C-alpha beads as a LAMMPS data file, in Angstrom:
LAMMPS data file: protein, C-alpha beads

211 atoms
210 bonds

1 atom types
1 bond types

-500.0 500.0 xlo xhi
-500.0 500.0 ylo yhi
-500.0 500.0 zlo zhi

Masses

1 110.0

Atoms # bond

1 1 1 -248.651 -264.574 -441.379
2 1 1 -251.561 -265.899 -442.418
3 1 1 -254.717 -265.169 -443.732
4 1 1 -257.047 -264.724 -441.469
5 1 1 -254.501 -263.243 -438.914
6 1 1 -253.898 -260.977 -442.769
7 1 1 -257.146 -259.644 -443.394
8 1 1 -258.002 -259.378 -439.262
9 1 1 -255.242 -256.885 -438.796
10 1 1 -256.873 -254.934 -441.927
11 1 1 -260.277 -254.920 -440.492
12 1 1 -258.786 -253.217 -437.646
13 1 1 -256.737 -250.986 -439.502
14 1 1 -260.268 -250.299 -441.784
15 1 1 -263.019 -251.124 -439.653
16 1 1 -265.932 -249.939 -442.490
17 1 1 -264.209 -253.360 -444.423
18 1 1 -265.610 -255.852 -442.342
19 1 1 -268.569 -256.459 -444.795
20 1 1 -266.085 -257.548 -446.599
21 1 1 -264.018 -259.855 -444.857
22 1 1 -266.097 -262.676 -445.739
23 1 1 -265.887 -262.231 -449.601
24 1 1 -262.178 -260.726 -449.069
25 1 1 -261.811 -264.582 -448.329
26 1 1 -263.227 -266.578 -450.539
27 1 1 -261.348 -264.484 -453.307
28 1 1 -258.181 -265.177 -451.952
29 1 1 -259.037 -268.486 -451.694
30 1 1 -259.973 -268.374 -455.296
31 1 1 -256.927 -266.765 -455.936
32 1 1 -254.471 -269.067 -454.243
33 1 1 -256.500 -272.118 -455.860
34 1 1 -255.437 -270.696 -459.857
35 1 1 -251.933 -270.142 -458.843
36 1 1 -251.676 -273.536 -457.385
37 1 1 -252.884 -274.984 -460.370
38 1 1 -250.289 -273.005 -462.688
39 1 1 -253.254 -270.270 -463.922
40 1 1 -252.697 -266.675 -463.883
41 1 1 -254.687 -263.641 -463.575
42 1 1 -256.211 -261.394 -465.867
43 1 1 -257.083 -258.172 -464.655
44 1 1 -259.414 -255.093 -465.923
45 1 1 -260.484 -252.007 -465.175
46 1 1 -261.568 -248.423 -466.560
47 1 1 -259.901 -245.017 -465.273
48 1 1 -258.745 -245.334 -461.476
49 1 1 -259.534 -248.916 -461.880
50 1 1 -257.036 -249.470 -464.535
51 1 1 -254.623 -248.013 -462.643
52 1 1 -255.241 -250.729 -459.929
53 1 1 -255.395 -252.746 -462.493
54 1 1 -251.677 -252.020 -463.302
55 1 1 -251.189 -251.843 -460.156
56 1 1 -252.066 -255.013 -458.558
57 1 1 -249.417 -256.120 -461.877
58 1 1 -246.897 -254.356 -459.824
59 1 1 -247.460 -256.700 -456.505
60 1 1 -247.462 -259.734 -457.971
61 1 1 -244.845 -259.498 -460.757
62 1 1 -242.072 -259.332 -457.800
63 1 1 -241.949 -258.931 -454.680
64 1 1 -244.301 -257.113 -452.538
65 1 1 -243.818 -257.627 -448.972
66 1 1 -241.662 -260.315 -449.131
67 1 1 -238.115 -261.924 -450.689
68 1 1 -238.189 -263.889 -453.625
69 1 1 -235.578 -265.518 -454.482
70 1 1 -235.826 -267.688 -457.551
71 1 1 -235.019 -271.155 -457.539
72 1 1 -232.319 -273.072 -456.937
73 1 1 -232.008 -275.025 -460.263
74 1 1 -232.653 -272.076 -462.664
75 1 1 -229.890 -269.762 -460.916
76 1 1 -227.384 -272.538 -461.326
77 1 1 -228.993 -272.436 -465.179
78 1 1 -228.730 -269.380 -465.732
79 1 1 -225.107 -269.224 -464.268
80 1 1 -224.575 -272.264 -466.757
81 1 1 -225.270 -270.568 -470.038
82 1 1 -223.211 -267.638 -469.065
83 1 1 -221.548 -267.661 -465.826
84 1 1 -221.255 -263.746 -465.325
85 1 1 -224.535 -262.136 -466.381
86 1 1 -225.816 -265.539 -465.276
87 1 1 -224.463 -264.850 -461.541
88 1 1 -226.243 -261.259 -462.049
89 1 1 -229.359 -262.120 -463.092
90 1 1 -229.734 -266.046 -460.327
91 1 1 -229.342 -262.197 -457.896
92 1 1 -231.511 -259.845 -458.879
93 1 1 -234.261 -261.625 -460.413
94 1 1 -237.883 -262.723 -458.164
95 1 1 -239.922 -265.259 -458.571
96 1 1 -243.288 -264.196 -459.920
97 1 1 -247.062 -264.389 -459.907
98 1 1 -248.286 -264.131 -463.313
99 1 1 -250.815 -261.636 -463.827
100 1 1 -251.824 -259.204 -466.212
101 1 1 -253.147 -256.355 -466.794
102 1 1 -256.057 -255.819 -469.398
103 1 1 -255.425 -252.496 -469.983
104 1 1 -251.998 -252.151 -470.526
105 1 1 -251.948 -252.629 -474.214
106 1 1 -252.987 -249.630 -476.242
107 1 1 -252.013 -250.877 -479.460
108 1 1 -254.308 -253.136 -478.574
109 1 1 -257.095 -251.414 -476.734
110 1 1 -257.592 -248.751 -479.213
111 1 1 -257.339 -251.687 -482.236
112 1 1 -260.637 -252.993 -481.041
113 1 1 -262.078 -250.153 -479.759
114 1 1 -261.603 -249.151 -483.293
115 1 1 -262.505 -252.061 -485.219
116 1 1 -264.737 -253.846 -482.848
117 1 1 -266.103 -251.161 -480.229
118 1 1 -265.352 -250.200 -476.549
119 1 1 -267.048 -252.286 -475.564
120 1 1 -265.828 -255.235 -476.336
121 1 1 -262.034 -254.376 -475.230
122 1 1 -261.207 -256.787 -472.683
123 1 1 -263.280 -259.496 -473.341
124 1 1 -261.571 -259.791 -476.534
125 1 1 -258.191 -260.094 -474.416
126 1 1 -260.112 -262.991 -472.660
127 1 1 -260.339 -265.064 -475.479
128 1 1 -256.438 -264.339 -476.120
129 1 1 -255.608 -264.417 -472.787
130 1 1 -258.069 -267.198 -470.665
131 1 1 -256.829 -270.434 -469.809
132 1 1 -259.794 -272.236 -466.933
133 1 1 -257.090 -272.216 -464.828
134 1 1 -257.375 -269.014 -464.359
135 1 1 -259.226 -266.175 -463.172
136 1 1 -260.571 -262.963 -464.002
137 1 1 -260.453 -260.004 -461.960
138 1 1 -262.730 -256.823 -462.997
139 1 1 -262.655 -253.909 -460.843
140 1 1 -265.593 -251.170 -461.260
141 1 1 -266.563 -248.410 -458.486
142 1 1 -270.807 -249.032 -460.196
143 1 1 -270.528 -252.651 -461.196
144 1 1 -272.268 -251.532 -464.495
145 1 1 -269.356 -251.429 -466.168
146 1 1 -270.327 -252.483 -469.473
147 1 1 -266.614 -254.016 -471.098
148 1 1 -266.372 -254.948 -467.558
149 1 1 -269.561 -256.865 -467.609
150 1 1 -268.540 -258.065 -471.152
151 1 1 -265.869 -259.600 -470.289
152 1 1 -266.839 -261.418 -466.776
153 1 1 -269.582 -262.954 -469.430
154 1 1 -266.608 -264.315 -472.105
155 1 1 -264.368 -265.838 -468.697
156 1 1 -267.322 -267.331 -467.457
157 1 1 -267.771 -268.518 -470.891
158 1 1 -264.688 -270.125 -471.199
159 1 1 -264.202 -271.283 -467.628
160 1 1 -262.719 -268.915 -465.976
161 1 1 -263.364 -268.037 -461.668
162 1 1 -264.312 -264.330 -461.809
163 1 1 -264.228 -261.935 -459.398
164 1 1 -265.909 -258.492 -458.536
165 1 1 -264.431 -255.381 -456.678
166 1 1 -266.822 -252.907 -456.601
167 1 1 -269.165 -250.336 -454.989
168 1 1 -271.497 -251.424 -452.229
169 1 1 -274.187 -253.148 -455.052
170 1 1 -272.343 -254.406 -456.591
171 1 1 -273.978 -253.518 -459.506
172 1 1 -274.270 -255.907 -462.893
173 1 1 -271.523 -257.369 -462.559
174 1 1 -272.246 -259.128 -459.260
175 1 1 -275.072 -262.173 -461.144
176 1 1 -271.166 -263.558 -463.191
177 1 1 -268.561 -263.194 -460.382
178 1 1 -268.085 -265.847 -458.338
179 1 1 -267.790 -263.837 -455.667
180 1 1 -267.771 -260.556 -455.293
181 1 1 -265.791 -257.744 -452.943
182 1 1 -267.903 -255.048 -452.260
183 1 1 -266.729 -252.530 -450.201
184 1 1 -269.695 -250.027 -448.391
185 1 1 -269.472 -246.750 -450.450
186 1 1 -271.142 -245.560 -453.883
187 1 1 -269.032 -242.866 -454.168
188 1 1 -266.687 -242.842 -456.396
189 1 1 -264.097 -240.975 -454.945
190 1 1 -264.260 -242.921 -451.725
191 1 1 -264.502 -247.274 -453.089
192 1 1 -261.931 -246.421 -454.702
193 1 1 -259.747 -245.406 -451.335
194 1 1 -260.634 -248.199 -450.297
195 1 1 -260.173 -250.782 -453.129
196 1 1 -256.826 -250.011 -452.261
197 1 1 -256.201 -251.810 -448.929
198 1 1 -258.052 -255.031 -449.988
199 1 1 -256.779 -255.667 -453.399
200 1 1 -252.795 -254.940 -451.225
201 1 1 -254.111 -257.837 -448.605
202 1 1 -255.056 -260.103 -451.836
203 1 1 -251.809 -259.426 -452.926
204 1 1 -250.487 -259.810 -449.295
205 1 1 -252.124 -263.062 -448.488
206 1 1 -251.170 -264.892 -451.775
207 1 1 -247.580 -264.554 -451.989
208 1 1 -247.149 -265.042 -448.305
209 1 1 -248.989 -268.386 -450.195
210 1 1 -246.688 -268.975 -452.592
211 1 1 -243.258 -267.589 -450.349

Bonds

1 1 1 2
2 1 2 3
3 1 3 4
4 1 4 5
5 1 5 6
6 1 6 7
7 1 7 8
8 1 8 9
9 1 9 10
10 1 10 11
11 1 11 12
12 1 12 13
13 1 13 14
14 1 14 15
15 1 15 16
16 1 16 17
17 1 17 18
18 1 18 19
19 1 19 20
20 1 20 21
21 1 21 22
22 1 22 23
23 1 23 24
24 1 24 25
25 1 25 26
26 1 26 27
27 1 27 28
28 1 28 29
29 1 29 30
30 1 30 31
31 1 31 32
32 1 32 33
33 1 33 34
34 1 34 35
35 1 35 36
36 1 36 37
37 1 37 38
38 1 38 39
39 1 39 40
40 1 40 41
41 1 41 42
42 1 42 43
43 1 43 44
44 1 44 45
45 1 45 46
46 1 46 47
47 1 47 48
48 1 48 49
49 1 49 50
50 1 50 51
51 1 51 52
52 1 52 53
53 1 53 54
54 1 54 55
55 1 55 56
56 1 56 57
57 1 57 58
58 1 58 59
59 1 59 60
60 1 60 61
61 1 61 62
62 1 62 63
63 1 63 64
64 1 64 65
65 1 65 66
66 1 66 67
67 1 67 68
68 1 68 69
69 1 69 70
70 1 70 71
71 1 71 72
72 1 72 73
73 1 73 74
74 1 74 75
75 1 75 76
76 1 76 77
77 1 77 78
78 1 78 79
79 1 79 80
80 1 80 81
81 1 81 82
82 1 82 83
83 1 83 84
84 1 84 85
85 1 85 86
86 1 86 87
87 1 87 88
88 1 88 89
89 1 89 90
90 1 90 91
91 1 91 92
92 1 92 93
93 1 93 94
94 1 94 95
95 1 95 96
96 1 96 97
97 1 97 98
98 1 98 99
99 1 99 100
100 1 100 101
101 1 101 102
102 1 102 103
103 1 103 104
104 1 104 105
105 1 105 106
106 1 106 107
107 1 107 108
108 1 108 109
109 1 109 110
110 1 110 111
111 1 111 112
112 1 112 113
113 1 113 114
114 1 114 115
115 1 115 116
116 1 116 117
117 1 117 118
118 1 118 119
119 1 119 120
120 1 120 121
121 1 121 122
122 1 122 123
123 1 123 124
124 1 124 125
125 1 125 126
126 1 126 127
127 1 127 128
128 1 128 129
129 1 129 130
130 1 130 131
131 1 131 132
132 1 132 133
133 1 133 134
134 1 134 135
135 1 135 136
136 1 136 137
137 1 137 138
138 1 138 139
139 1 139 140
140 1 140 141
141 1 141 142
142 1 142 143
143 1 143 144
144 1 144 145
145 1 145 146
146 1 146 147
147 1 147 148
148 1 148 149
149 1 149 150
150 1 150 151
151 1 151 152
152 1 152 153
153 1 153 154
154 1 154 155
155 1 155 156
156 1 156 157
157 1 157 158
158 1 158 159
159 1 159 160
160 1 160 161
161 1 161 162
162 1 162 163
163 1 163 164
164 1 164 165
165 1 165 166
166 1 166 167
167 1 167 168
168 1 168 169
169 1 169 170
170 1 170 171
171 1 171 172
172 1 172 173
173 1 173 174
174 1 174 175
175 1 175 176
176 1 176 177
177 1 177 178
178 1 178 179
179 1 179 180
180 1 180 181
181 1 181 182
182 1 182 183
183 1 183 184
184 1 184 185
185 1 185 186
186 1 186 187
187 1 187 188
188 1 188 189
189 1 189 190
190 1 190 191
191 1 191 192
192 1 192 193
193 1 193 194
194 1 194 195
195 1 195 196
196 1 196 197
197 1 197 198
198 1 198 199
199 1 199 200
200 1 200 201
201 1 201 202
202 1 202 203
203 1 203 204
204 1 204 205
205 1 205 206
206 1 206 207
207 1 207 208
208 1 208 209
209 1 209 210
210 1 210 211
């Protein structure tokens, strides 16, 4: 299925998200462009949105809705190094779309929080990981999380594309984003419920494009 068809099916299942349709399409295009240019996705969020960040990585770094067999030349290299184990690796491993959850590194985030400050836990990682071909996805129900905003500012300074996934206003984060997907609610648990199908469809669009 192509992008339009996938998003149409999303809106059929969640009519309330029709208001976000154009921004979802734009975000998908930006993500595809990044991966076409050998970029990666950096994702950050707090609390439940931190879990969403990890969830997205899980959908991108292995198969989600489609099989992703390794390229033949890589499979042959594995088998050339070790016939038995290489064969097993070539049959089990899958192609990946590189994505990093900036919430996942507890030693680093606690060190930054202790030595520099909690607002900088994501921005510091953008300094280390970010390249101009990459995308930063900031997930915040209010759009006002300081550490997400600081990460977005840092990402813009490094030339990254910035996508926001927020509640209905976009908050202060919106001004630093290339596109902001503002789901239509201000109620935190409702916003979180809407975020899941949005990022699932983004992952599906990317996967269908490359595999």
